[in-house]
C-alpha positions as CSV (number, residue, x, y, z in Angstrom):
1,X,-79.3,109.5,85.8
2,X,-76.0,110.6,87.8
3,X,-73.4,109.4,89.8
4,X,-73.1,107.1,93.0
5,X,-70.4,105.8,95.2
6,X,-70.3,102.0,95.5
7,X,-68.6,100.4,98.5
8,X,-67.6,96.7,98.2
9,X,-67.2,95.1,101.7
10,X,-65.2,92.1,100.7
11,X,-65.2,90.4,104.2
12,X,-64.5,86.9,105.8
13,X,-67.8,85.7,106.9
14,X,-67.6,83.6,110.2
15,X,-69.6,80.5,109.8
16,X,-72.6,80.7,112.2
17,X,-71.4,83.6,114.1
18,X,-74.1,86.1,113.4
19,X,-73.2,88.7,116.1
20,X,-69.7,88.7,114.9
21,X,-70.7,89.1,111.4
22,X,-73.0,91.8,112.3
23,X,-69.9,93.6,114.2
24,X,-68.0,93.2,111.0
25,X,-70.6,94.9,108.8
26,X,-70.9,97.6,111.4
27,X,-67.2,98.2,111.0
28,X,-67.6,98.6,107.4
29,X,-70.4,101.1,107.7
30,X,-68.3,102.9,110.4
31,X,-65.4,103.2,108.0
32,X,-67.4,104.5,105.0
33,X,-69.4,106.9,107.3
34,X,-66.2,108.4,108.7
35,X,-64.6,109.0,105.1
36,X,-67.7,109.8,103.2
37,X,-69.0,112.5,106.0
38,X,-72.5,111.0,105.5
39,X,-73.7,112.0,102.1
40,X,-76.5,109.6,101.9
41,X,-75.3,108.8,98.3
42,X,-73.1,105.7,99.0
43,X,-74.3,102.1,98.4
44,X,-72.5,99.6,100.7
45,X,-72.8,96.0,99.3
46,X,-71.8,92.8,101.4
47,X,-71.5,89.3,100.5
48,X,-74.3,86.6,100.3
49,X,-75.4,85.3,103.8
50,X,-73.1,87.7,105.4
51,X,-74.7,87.1,108.8
52,X,-74.4,83.3,108.8
53,X,-72.5,81.8,106.0
54,X,-73.7,78.2,105.0
55,X,-74.3,77.0,108.4
56,X,-77.7,75.6,107.9
57,X,-78.5,75.0,111.7
58,X,-78.0,78.5,112.4
59,X,-79.7,79.6,109.3
60,X,-82.9,77.9,110.6
61,X,-82.5,79.3,114.1
62,X,-81.9,83.0,113.0
63,X,-83.8,83.3,109.9
64,X,-85.7,86.6,110.0
65,X,-89.0,87.9,108.8
66,X,-88.3,90.8,106.2
67,X,-89.2,93.3,107.6
68,X,-89.7,92.8,111.2
69,X,-87.4,90.0,112.2
70,X,-84.6,90.4,114.8
71,X,-81.5,90.2,112.5
72,X,-83.4,92.3,109.8
73,X,-84.2,95.1,112.3
74,X,-80.6,95.1,113.7
75,X,-79.5,95.5,110.0
76,X,-81.9,98.2,109.5
77,X,-81.1,100.1,112.5
78,X,-77.3,100.1,111.4
79,X,-78.1,101.2,108.0
80,X,-80.3,104.2,109.5
81,X,-77.5,105.2,111.9
82,X,-75.0,105.6,109.4
83,X,-77.3,106.9,106.5
84,X,-75.9,104.8,103.8
85,X,-77.6,102.6,101.1
86,X,-77.2,98.9,101.6
87,X,-77.5,95.7,99.6
88,X,-76.6,92.0,101.0
89,X,-78.5,88.6,101.5
90,X,-79.7,87.1,104.7
91,X,-81.9,84.0,105.7
92,X,-85.5,84.8,105.6
93,X,-88.5,83.3,107.2
94,X,-92.0,83.2,106.0
95,X,-94.1,81.0,107.8
96,X,-92.8,77.6,107.4
97,X,-90.5,78.6,104.5
98,X,-87.0,79.7,104.4
99,X,-85.4,81.9,101.5
100,X,-82.0,83.3,100.7
101,X,-83.1,86.8,100.6
102,X,-81.3,90.0,99.4
103,X,-82.5,93.1,100.8
104,X,-82.0,96.7,99.6
105,X,-82.4,99.4,102.1
106,X,-82.2,103.1,101.7
107,X,-80.2,105.5,103.9
108,X,-83.2,105.8,106.4
109,X,-83.0,102.0,107.0
110,X,-86.3,101.4,104.9
111,X,-86.8,98.3,103.0
112,X,-86.7,99.5,99.3
113,X,-86.9,95.9,97.8
114,X,-86.2,92.4,98.7
115,X,-85.2,89.5,96.2
116,X,-85.5,85.8,96.9
117,X,-82.9,83.9,95.3
118,X,-84.2,82.0,92.3
119,X,-81.3,79.6,91.4
120,X,-80.5,77.5,94.4
121,X,-77.0,75.9,94.2
122,X,-77.5,72.2,94.8
123,X,-73.8,71.0,95.6
124,X,-73.9,73.3,98.8
125,X,-77.2,71.9,100.0
126,X,-79.3,75.0,99.4
127,X,-82.2,73.1,97.9
128,X,-82.6,71.2,101.1
129,X,-83.0,74.3,103.2
130,X,-84.1,77.2,101.0
131,X,-87.4,77.6,98.8
132,X,-86.6,79.2,95.6
133,X,-87.7,82.5,94.8
134,X,-90.1,83.1,91.8
135,X,-90.1,87.0,91.3
136,X,-87.4,89.3,89.9
137,X,-86.6,92.6,91.6
138,X,-85.5,95.7,90.0
139,X,-85.6,98.7,92.4
140,X,-85.1,102.5,92.3
141,X,-81.8,104.0,93.7
142,X,-80.5,107.6,93.7
143,X,-78.7,106.8,90.5
144,X,-81.4,104.9,88.8
145,X,-83.1,101.4,88.7
146,X,-80.7,98.4,89.9
147,X,-81.6,94.7,89.3
148,X,-80.9,92.4,92.1
149,X,-79.2,89.0,92.1
150,X,-77.4,86.5,94.4
151,X,-74.4,84.3,93.5
152,X,-75.6,81.3,91.4
153,X,-77.9,83.7,89.5
154,X,-75.0,84.9,87.7
155,X,-74.9,81.9,85.5
156,X,-78.3,82.5,84.1
157,X,-78.2,85.3,81.6
158,X,-81.9,85.0,80.8
159,X,-82.6,86.3,84.2
160,X,-80.6,89.7,83.7
161,X,-82.2,89.9,80.1
162,X,-85.6,89.8,81.8
163,X,-84.6,92.5,84.1
164,X,-83.2,94.7,81.3
165,X,-87.0,95.3,80.3
166,X,-87.2,97.5,83.3
167,X,-84.3,99.7,81.9
168,X,-82.0,99.3,84.9
169,X,-78.6,101.1,85.1
170,X,-77.0,98.2,86.9
171,X,-77.2,94.9,88.4
172,X,-76.0,94.0,92.0
173,X,-74.8,90.4,92.8
174,X,-74.1,89.4,96.2
175,X,-72.1,86.0,96.5
176,X,-70.4,83.3,98.1
177,X,-68.5,82.1,95.2
178,X,-65.5,79.5,95.6
179,X,-61.9,80.1,94.6
180,X,-61.9,76.9,92.6
181,X,-64.2,78.5,90.1
182,X,-63.2,82.2,90.6
183,X,-62.3,82.7,86.8
184,X,-66.1,81.9,86.1
185,X,-67.1,84.5,88.5
186,X,-64.7,87.3,86.8
187,X,-65.8,86.2,83.4
188,X,-69.4,86.1,84.0
189,X,-69.7,89.3,85.9
190,X,-68.0,91.2,82.9
191,X,-70.2,89.4,80.4
192,X,-73.4,90.5,82.1
193,X,-72.0,94.1,82.0
194,X,-71.0,93.9,78.2
195,X,-74.3,92.0,76.9
196,X,-76.5,94.4,78.7
197,X,-74.6,97.8,78.7
198,X,-75.1,98.3,82.3
199,X,-72.9,98.5,85.3
200,X,-72.3,95.3,87.4
201,X,-71.5,95.3,91.1
202,X,-70.3,91.8,92.1
203,X,-69.4,91.4,95.8
204,X,-67.8,88.1,96.9
205,X,-66.7,86.9,100.3
206,X,-63.3,85.7,101.1
207,X,-62.0,83.1,103.6
208,X,-62.7,79.4,104.4
209,X,-65.5,77.4,106.1
210,X,-65.7,73.7,106.7
211,X,-65.2,72.7,103.2
212,X,-64.8,75.6,100.9
213,X,-62.4,78.3,100.2
214,X,-64.0,81.4,98.9
215,X,-62.3,83.6,96.1
216,X,-63.1,87.2,96.6
217,X,-62.4,89.1,93.5
218,X,-65.4,91.4,94.0
219,X,-65.6,94.0,91.2
220,X,-67.6,96.7,89.5
221,X,-67.6,96.7,85.7
222,X,-69.0,99.4,83.4
223,X,-71.3,99.0,80.4
224,X,-68.6,98.4,77.9
225,X,-66.9,95.9,80.4
226,X,-64.3,98.3,81.6
227,X,-62.9,97.7,85.1
228,X,-63.8,100.3,87.7
229,X,-62.9,98.4,90.8
230,X,-61.3,95.1,91.1
231,X,-60.2,93.2,94.2
232,X,-58.1,90.3,94.9
233,X,-58.6,87.3,97.4
234,X,-58.0,89.4,100.7
235,X,-60.3,91.2,103.3
236,X,-60.7,94.5,101.7
237,X,-63.2,97.6,101.5
238,X,-62.9,99.7,98.3
239,X,-64.9,102.5,97.0
240,X,-65.6,103.3,93.4
241,X,-68.0,105.7,91.5
242,X,-70.4,104.8,88.7
243,X,-71.8,107.6,86.4
244,X,-74.8,106.7,84.4
245,X,-73.8,109.0,81.6
246,X,-71.4,106.3,80.4
247,X,-74.7,104.2,79.6
248,X,-75.9,106.9,77.4
249,X,-72.5,107.2,75.6
250,X,-72.3,103.3,75.0
251,X,-75.9,103.1,73.7
252,X,-75.2,106.2,71.3
253,X,-72.7,103.6,69.4
254,X,-75.0,100.7,69.2
255,X,-78.0,99.9,71.6
256,X,-77.9,96.1,72.3
257,X,-80.6,96.7,75.0
258,X,-83.0,97.9,72.5
259,X,-82.3,95.2,70.0
260,X,-82.9,92.5,72.7
261,X,-86.1,94.0,74.1
262,X,-87.7,94.6,70.8
263,X,-86.4,91.8,68.6
264,X,-86.0,88.6,70.4
265,X,-89.5,88.4,71.6
266,X,-90.7,88.2,68.0
267,X,-88.4,85.3,66.9
268,X,-89.9,81.8,66.5
269,X,-88.3,78.4,66.2
270,X,-88.8,76.7,62.9
271,X,-90.7,73.5,63.2
């Protein structure tokens, strides 16, 4: 356990403009690198589908093998150049299938883990384009294990409860969450932190595409639900530190995590 800086890149994703969005991502990395003096201990998180937004024609055209595809390799090279950890989601191509896939890269630009979004959001048409993932992902970072998730997953506490069995120190959620339901976003992020006694990092985009205005309000919450970082509805880059000693202190009072893992698996319905 230890301390790690989290960098939230709350950006305006330009619909379908892959090169422009990659330039914006590079600007975020450049700013962090300049301020941080390249410690290799910062984690930069960007929103869901930060290269394309929900432009399905462009998603189909630019979906990338992970690893190996063009867009993926551009991101990997950028991460390596600036020596910072990274998480965000991009379209993935695997044979004839497409996935909305979160990628966690280390400071050398190497793929640590990927997560294919399990819960696809019907009203945005995701189910017509993407296949849903079938595997949870909890990966090692310099500060401990982190569970990976994407946007609509946040509404399904069972997914986070399952990841808890791997004893993570936190969850990272990359999202394109609409302004019209932004109160749900804020409430659910904090709930996932409190109910699992972990850090929760939620990064949402801002701006408007053809039909949707997005709500920002990216945040980092601690294991008692305390606010470590909270943004509003504007483009912003903000940094905050998490210290996993806080988890130990919280569990000393009462350990919800242990109760969940050891107790609920034994409960049966009465028939």
